[in-house]
C-alpha angles and dihedrals in degrees: 000000000000091000092050092054091045092049089047090052095047090046092050092049093048090049091053096252120132124201126196132209137032098340091057093046094046092045092050090053090049091049091050090050091048090047091054091048092051093047090052091049091052091050091052091048092049091049091049092050092050091057114103126247123266119255091238113091095216091050090048090055090053092046091051091050089049090049090059090053092047091051090055092046089050091050093051091044091052091051092051091046091052091052090051092049090052091049091049092049091050091049092062 
């Protein structure tokens, strides 16, 4: 239910509609929480990507494959974070 209200809120902001009252307040709090969660996720990904490679060749291959996945997760996370930032800006 929380996600439906949040999506409704983001959608309404992006469509230029503004809603007052409890839904807006609750949704803003949810957006702020989600923003913090996404920022933390990005920080963990960046820290993981900064870590050096293992000395073992097989482990390096696995780490490099994982790095590709992490890069895509980071890209999607950044896109979602940007949408939330826009919605929060519009809410003010």
